[in-house]
N, C-alpha and C positions, 0 to 999 in steps of 0.2 A: 440347343441351349434350353435349360429347364426354366420353369416359371420364375423362381426366385432370382436366377441369374439375369433373366430378361428384365425383371423389375429393377434390379440394381443398375443394369445398363441404361434403362430409360431415365432413371433419376440422375445418373451421371451426365446423360445427354442434356437433360433440362438444365443442369448446372453449367454445362460447357458451351451451349449455343442456344440463343433465344429464337432463332429463325426456323427451326424444324418443328412441324406440327406433331406433337407427341401425345396430346390429350386422348385422342381416339384410341390410340394403341394401348395406352395405359388403362383406359376404361375397359377395353376388350379383355385385357389380361386380368383385371380385377373381377370381371364377370365370370370368366372361365378360361381354362387352358385346354384347348382342344388337341387331340392326338395329331390332327392334320398340321397343326402349327409347330409341333415339336421338331426340333432340329433344323428349322428353316428360319433364316433371319427375316425380321420384319423390315418394312420400308424404312422405319426410323433407324434400325440397326445398320442398314446399308447406306444411309445418308452420310454425306461428308460435310462438315461444317465449312462455311465459306471462310475465306482467308482475308476478307476485307477488315480494315480497322473498325472496331466497334461491334463486330459480329457476336461478341459474347456479352454485350449489355442486355440486361433483362429487366422487364417491368415487374415491379413488386407492389405490395400494398401495405400501407400503414393503417391500422384499424381506427385511428382518429381521422375523421369523424364518421365516415360511412359505415364502419364496422363496430362502432362503440356499443351498440345494443344487440350484437350477435353473440351467441355462445360459440364456443370453439368449434364444434362440428359444423355450425352454420357458416362461420368464417371460412373454414377450409372448403366446404362445399361450394360456396359462392365464388371463391377464388378459382376453383377448378372449373366451374361453369364459364367463367369469364376468360380463362386462359392466362390469368395473372398468377404466376406460380411461385411467388415468394411472399412471406408475411413477416412484418415487424409488428409484434404484439405490444400495443400500448398498455401501460399499467392502469389500474383503476377502471377497467371496462368490464362488460358483462362476461367476457371469456374467462376472467378471473384466474389467469396464470400469474401466480404471485409467490413470494418467498415463503409464505406460511404453508404452502402445499407440502403434503407428506411425500415420502419416497415413492409410494405406490401411485399417488396422483401424478407425480412427475413422469413416472414410467408410462402412464396412460397417455399423457400429452405427447411424449416421444413416439409412442406407438401410433397415435392418430396421424401424425405427420409421416411416419415411415410407411403407413398403409395407403398413402395418397401421393399424387405427383407434386404436391405443394411442399415447398421448402420452408422450414422455420428459420428465418434469417436471424432473429434474435429479439431481445427485449428493447422496447422504447421507454426509457424511464425519464423522470423529472429530477433526478439527482443532480445537484449543482454544487460547485466548490468555491463559491464567492463569499461565504459567510465570514464576517469579522470575528464572530464568537468562536473560540476554539472548540467548544463542545458541539456546536452545530456542524462545524466543518468535519469533525471526527465522525459524527453520526452519518453524515452524507457519504463519507468514504466507506464506512462499514456497510451502509445500505447498498452502495454500488457493488461492493464485493458479494453481498448476498444475491444480487441480481446476476452477477457473473456465474455463480454456482447454479442458480436456477436455469439460466440459459444453457449451461453445459449439460445439466441433468436432462433437460427437455429436448436436446439435440440441436440447439441453436449455435451460432458462430460468433455472437458478439452482443454488446450492450451499448445503447445510445445514452449519452449523458449531455448535460448542458453546462455553459460556462459560469455566470449568467448576467450579473448586473454589478453596478458600482454603488458604494455607500458613502454618505457624508462623512467628512473628516478622515477618510481612508484614501491615500493616494492611489490613483488608478494603476500606476505601475506596480504597487504592492499587491493589489488584487489580481492583476494579470499573472504575476509571478506565483502567487499562492495557488491559483487555478492550475497553472502548468505543473507545479511540483506535486499537487494532489493527484493530477492525472497520471503522473509517473508512478505514484504509489499504487493506484488502481491498475494501471497498465501492466506493471510487473506481476501483480497478483493474478490478473486475468491471463497472462501468458502461460502460466502453469496449467491452465484449463483450456488452452488453445482458443481463447475468446478474445476478440478484438474490441478495443474501446473506441467508440465513435463519438467524437465531440461535435454535436450539432451547432451550426453557426446560428446563434440564438440570443435574444435579449439585447441588453445594452452593449454587450460584447460582440454583437453581430458584425459591425464594420470589420472588413477583412484585415486591416492593419492590426487591430486588436487580436484577432485570431492568430495571425502570424506571430505576434509577440508571445502569446500563450504557448504556441507550438514550439517556439524557440526554447522555452523553459521545459516543455514536455517533450524531451528528446528521446524517450523510450520508443523504439520502433513499433510497439504494439498500440501506441496511441495515435489515432488517425482523425481526420476531419470528415465530417458529413456535411456536404454542401446543402443549403436549405432554401435557396431561391428567395432571398429577401430583397426588398427595395434597396437596401444598402449596397448590394452587389453592383448596382448600376451607377453609383456615385463616382465622381472623378477619382482616378483617371479612366474609369470605365470597366465594363464587364470583363474583358479579356485580361487586362492588367490585374484586376482583383482576383480573377481565377488563377492566374499564374503565381500569385503570392503564396498560395497554399496547395497548388495542384500536386506537388511532390509528396504531400502528406495525406492525400486522399486514401480512405479505406475502401470498404466493400459496399458502401451505401451512399446514396444521394436522395434527398427529399425534394419532390416537386409537387406543385398543385395541379389542378386540371390543365392539361397541356394546350387546350384550345379556348381557354378563358383568360381574361385579364390582359395586361400590357407587358407582362414579363417576356423577354425575348427567348422563348424556349428553343426555337429553331437555331439561334446562334449558340445557345448553351449546348445543345446536342452536337453542334459542329465542334465545339471545344472538347467535349468528352470523347467523341469519335476520333478527334485528332490526336488525343493521347492514348487511344486504344483502351479506354476504360473497360474493365472486365467485370464490373460489379452490378449491384441492384440499383435501379432507378425506382425509388419507392413513392407511390402515389399517396400523398397526404391531402385528400380532397376536402374542400370546404363548402361546396354548394349543397343544396338539399333536393336532389332529384327524386321524383316519385318512384322510380325503379332504379335502385342503386346497382343491381347486377347489370342491367342494360347499360347504365352509365359506365360501369367498369369495362364492359365489352367495347363500348365506343372509345374509351381512353386507350385500350390496348391497340385498336386500329390506328388511332392517331399516333401513338408511340411508334408502331411498326413503320408507318409511312414516314414519320419524321426521321427515324434512324436511317431508313433507306435513302431518303433525300440527302441527309448529311453525308452518307457514304459516297453518294454520287458526286457531291461537291468536293469532298476531300480527295477522292481518287482522281 
């Protein structure tokens, strides 16, 4: 197997199974391809992914807040060091991946990811579709489309958007319907670029019955839900019932905070995701201020791996 084929295999393996240690093999290939290695499968190439539910769940990274002041090479390098191999790039951060980039700049972003084991999961935007003013709503839709094209050009697979709030003198039902129908417009457009639209459970619309109503209107299959680990998830009738309200519309991404901080029942949540054999990215959107963020990322990866293994033991 030549070097380019081996690199391609390793990246496919990273995408398909989170439990195989591939970083050292990738780094070795990036450093040099030796004649002794030619024609011989690596340990990673010989490994077989487990067949347990949840074995394809992977921990990724949202650049808010731990990565907000890192440029793109630093973000990628720190994710590689930590073993967290997927990135959702938030807008308006130092890495500056944005719609105003030229075609050449977009190619450079794509190349940076292609040359690393880190996957560009997509863009994390603040576009929302709740505005009562038609001109603001249309602008948000057009902005979202621009981010879809940006993600496509840079090698991503989707765009995160928000619902987001209610307005005085506008019936809630009207706002929820408007959000859902706007998502359909963006979702249809994004499908042509093979980009998934990921609705973050966020803002005043965060209660899951609201999200369920939005998704009933947003019936295009390319519009999905990004679970966001809010306090609203735990309100009556409880986490599992709220989870089940929208679980059939989950996309490829979930947002979590630090898995070993706070009172959110992450172990129970991972049980639920393992139970449905979720195959996407669990994206770390950290909020604390550690002195060493890379060390903190490494710690979160260990916590995540153990949490998934424990869930698999309970589910099986």
